[in-house]
C-alpha positions in Angstrom: -0.2 0.1 0.3 1.2 3.3 -0.7 1.4 6.0 2.5 0.9 9.7 1.8 4.2 10.0 4.2 6.3 8.0 1.3 4.8 10.6 -1.4 5.4 13.9 0.7 9.3 12.6 1.6 9.6 11.9 -2.1 8.4 15.3 -3.5 10.2 17.7 -0.5 13.4 15.7 -1.1 12.9 16.4 -5.1 12.0 20.1 -4.6 14.7 20.7 -1.8 17.4 18.9 -3.8 18.3 16.8 -0.7 17.3 14.5 1.7 19.2 16.4 4.6 17.1 19.8 3.2 14.2 17.4 3.2 14.3 16.2 6.6 15.3 19.7 7.6 11.8 21.0 6.0 9.5 18.0 7.4 11.5 18.0 11.3 11.9 14.4 10.3 15.6 12.7 10.8 17.6 12.0 7.7 16.9 8.0 8.1 13.3 8.2 8.3 13.2 10.2 5.4 15.4 7.6 4.3 13.3 4.8 5.0 10.0 6.8 3.6 11.5 7.0 0.0 12.6 3.3 0.2 9.5 2.0 1.4 7.3 4.1 -1.5 9.9 2.4 -4.3 8.9 -0.7 -2.8 5.0 -0.2 -3.2 5.5 1.1 -6.5 7.9 -1.6 -7.6 10.5 0.8 -9.1 13.1 3.1 -8.6 12.4 6.7 -8.1 15.7 8.5 -7.5 19.4 7.9 -8.3 21.4 8.3 -5.2 24.8 9.4 -5.5 27.1 11.0 -2.6 26.9 14.1 -4.4 23.3 14.7 -5.6 20.3 12.8 -6.5 18.6 12.8 -9.8 15.6 11.6 -10.9 14.9 8.6 -13.1 12.5 8.0 -15.5 10.0 6.2 -13.4 10.7 9.2 -11.2 9.9 11.9 -13.0 6.8 10.5 -14.5 5.5 9.9 -10.8 6.6 13.6 -10.0 3.9 15.2 -11.2 0.9 13.7 -10.1 2.7 12.9 -6.5 3.1 16.9 -6.6 -0.1 17.3 -7.0 -1.5 14.4 -4.6 0.5 16.2 -1.8 -1.0 19.9 -2.9 -4.3 18.6 -2.8 -3.5 17.1 0.8 -2.4 20.5 2.3 -5.3 22.6 0.8 -7.9 19.5 2.0 -6.5 19.7 5.7 -6.3 23.5 5.5 -10.0 23.5 4.2 -11.0 21.9 7.2 -9.7 24.3 9.5 -10.6 27.6 7.9 -14.6 25.7 8.4 -13.4 25.5 11.6 -12.6 29.1 11.7 -8.8 28.0 12.6 -5.8 29.2 10.1 -3.2 26.8 11.0 -0.8 24.5 9.1 2.5 25.0 7.6 3.8 28.4 5.3 6.8 28.9 3.9 7.8 32.1 2.6 11.1 33.6 1.9 11.9 37.6 2.1 14.9 39.7 1.7 17.3 40.2 4.5 17.1 43.9 5.1 13.0 44.5 4.8 12.7 40.9 6.7 15.0 42.6 9.7 13.4 45.9 9.6 9.9 45.6 8.5 8.7 42.1 7.8 9.3 40.2 10.8 8.0 42.9 13.1 5.2 43.0 10.9 4.6 39.1 11.3 5.3 38.5 15.4 1.9 40.2 16.1 -0.2 37.8 13.4 1.7 34.9 14.1 0.8 35.4 17.6 -3.0 35.8 17.3 -3.0 32.7 15.1 -0.6 30.1 16.8 -1.6 27.5 15.0 0.3 28.5 11.6 3.6 27.0 11.7 5.8 29.6 9.9 9.1 28.9 8.3 10.2 32.5 6.6 13.8 32.1 5.0 15.7 35.5 4.9 18.1 35.7 2.0 19.4 38.2 -0.5 19.2 35.8 -3.5 16.3 35.3 -5.9 14.8 32.3 -5.5 12.4 30.1 -7.5 9.5 30.3 -5.8 8.0 27.2 -7.3 10.9 24.5 -7.9 12.1 25.3 -4.2 8.8 24.7 -2.5 7.9 28.1 -1.3 4.4 29.3 -0.8 5.2 32.4 -1.3 8.0 35.1 -1.6 8.1 38.6 -0.5 10.2 41.1 -2.2 11.3 44.6 -3.1 11.4 45.6 -7.0 9.7 45.8 -10.3 7.4 43.2 -10.9 8.6 41.1 -14.2 8.3 37.2 -13.8 5.5 36.0 -15.4 5.1 32.6 -14.0 4.1 34.1 -10.7 1.3 35.7 -9.5 1.8 38.9 -7.8 0.0 40.6 -4.8 1.6 44.1 -4.4 1.7 45.0 -0.7 2.3 48.8 -0.8 4.3 51.2 -2.7 7.8 51.8 -2.7 9.6 55.2 -2.9 13.5 55.2 -3.7 15.9 58.1 -3.4 18.9 59.3 -4.2 20.8 59.8 -1.2 24.1 60.8 -0.1 25.9 61.7 3.0 26.1 65.6 3.8 30.1 65.3 4.1 29.8 63.7 0.5 27.9 66.0 -1.0 30.1 69.2 0.5 32.9 67.8 -1.1 32.3 67.0 -4.4 28.9 68.9 -4.7 25.2 68.4 -5.2 24.0 67.1 -8.3 20.9 69.4 -10.1 20.2 67.3 -13.4 20.7 63.6 -14.5 23.5 64.6 -16.4 25.3 65.4 -13.0 25.1 62.0 -11.8 28.0 60.8 -14.2 30.7 62.6 -12.3 30.3 61.1 -9.0 30.6 57.6 -7.2 27.4 55.5 -7.1 27.1 52.6 -4.6 25.4 49.9 -6.4 22.7 46.9 -5.2 25.0 43.8 -7.2 22.0 41.6 -7.0 20.2 43.5 -9.7 23.2 42.7 -12.4 23.5 45.7 -13.1 25.6 48.9 -11.9 23.2 51.7 -12.9 20.0 53.8 -11.9 16.7 54.4 -13.9 14.0 57.7 -14.2 10.8 58.2 -15.2 11.0 60.9 -18.2 8.0 62.2 -19.9 10.1 60.4 -22.7 10.7 57.0 -21.1 13.5 55.6 -18.5 16.9 57.0 -18.8 19.2 54.9 -17.8 22.6 56.8 -15.5 25.5 55.3 -14.8 28.0 57.0 -12.1 31.2 55.4 -11.3 30.7 52.6 -8.7 32.4 53.4 -5.9 31.2 50.1 -4.2 29.1 47.0 -5.3 27.4 44.7 -2.7 24.2 42.5 -2.5 22.8 44.1 0.8 20.9 47.0 1.7 22.1 47.5 5.0 25.6 48.1 3.9 24.6 50.4 0.9 23.1 52.4 3.1 26.6 52.3 5.8 28.4 53.2 3.2 26.6 56.0 2.1 26.5 57.5 5.4 30.6 57.0 5.3 30.5 59.3 2.7 31.9 56.7 -0.2 29.1 58.4 -2.6 25.6 58.3 -4.0 23.0 55.6 -3.3 19.8 54.9 -4.8 18.2 53.2 -1.8 14.1 52.6 -0.7 12.5 54.5 1.9 12.3 51.9 4.1 15.8 51.5 4.4 16.8 54.9 3.9 14.3 56.6 6.3 15.5 56.6 9.6 19.0 58.1 8.5 17.1 60.7 6.5 15.3 61.7 9.4 18.2 61.7 11.9 20.4 64.0 8.8 23.0 61.2 8.5 21.8 61.0 4.7 20.7 64.2 2.7 17.7 63.2 -0.4 18.5 64.5 -3.8 16.4 65.7 -6.2 17.8 65.3 -9.8 14.2 66.3 -11.2 12.8 63.3 -12.4 11.7 60.2 -9.9 13.5 56.6 -10.1 11.0 53.8 -11.9 8.4 52.8 -9.4 9.1 49.4 -7.7 6.9 47.7 -5.0 6.8 45.6 -1.8 4.9 42.3 -2.8 3.9 38.9 -2.2 4.4 36.3 -5.5 3.3 32.7 -5.3 3.5 29.9 -7.9 0.9 30.1 -10.4 -1.5 27.6 -11.0 -1.8 27.1 -7.2 -4.5 28.0 -5.1 -3.1 29.9 -2.2 -4.3 29.3 1.0 -6.7 31.5 3.3 -3.7 31.4 5.5 -1.3 33.0 2.8 -4.0 35.5 2.0 -4.6 36.7 5.6 -0.9 37.1 5.4 -1.0 39.4 2.8 -4.0 41.4 4.0 -2.2 42.0 7.2 0.6 42.9 6.0 -1.2 45.5 3.4 -2.6 46.9 6.5 0.5 47.4 8.6 2.9 48.6 5.9 -0.5 51.0 4.8 -0.4 52.8 1.5 1.8 55.2 1.8 3.9 53.3 3.6 4.8 54.2 7.6 8.3 54.2 6.6 7.9 56.6 4.4 9.9 60.2 5.4 7.5 63.2 5.1 7.9 65.5 2.3 
């Protein structure tokens, strides 16, 4: 007889890429996950995964079984969540990825009271600045800051995100304050490397204009970009959820070059084709209300 525990273990191993990671996600020991996989293969009478010391790969049988197995696991999870919702309870596992700085400064503080109100939700929040593949890595959703470009995802906007050009007062005293987009070419820039480009994009009546300053520093973390700007290394283009406190404290000065940076958002996205659970919808609704629009972190003016 095929057991659902074995199907769940198989899907988790494939999504996570290893027995160890699957065991961590399922909160089981590696030996239990391995035994459940072996029992599933005995029940099916075939090998689903090739195991080596370095990686696991799907066999032809495994690839054929995976699509239906994933659907079974998803359907069971949704059925259990629906029963809980009928009782007026939000419960069960939820896995969300989010960026480091926004997660630390705003997402975590917004989620803590929600989780206290709904103690039966088992949230795993993965904080990482890398761009994750929501579907293949087993996330229910991802919270991100930026433009909305991935058509494979269903996107829920949580809030607008205003970005500002900023620099330390000392830097501007030494190098002058740029007044136009052309002036930026003569300045040093601090860039976010996870976007793969060292430029800034602005909205103009004639469309988007790209500006490339000389790079003083490239780094993949928003906190460090802010700190480098405060230290006077150059000009940074930062969202107000990072730069707001430093602007209010006088550590950074907003620079007006006559045009706004391209619009971005704080958003939650989930894989296309999945029916999002009530608890995921509840999290999104809670975050919208908590952040506000305009969001509470925007400096005045």
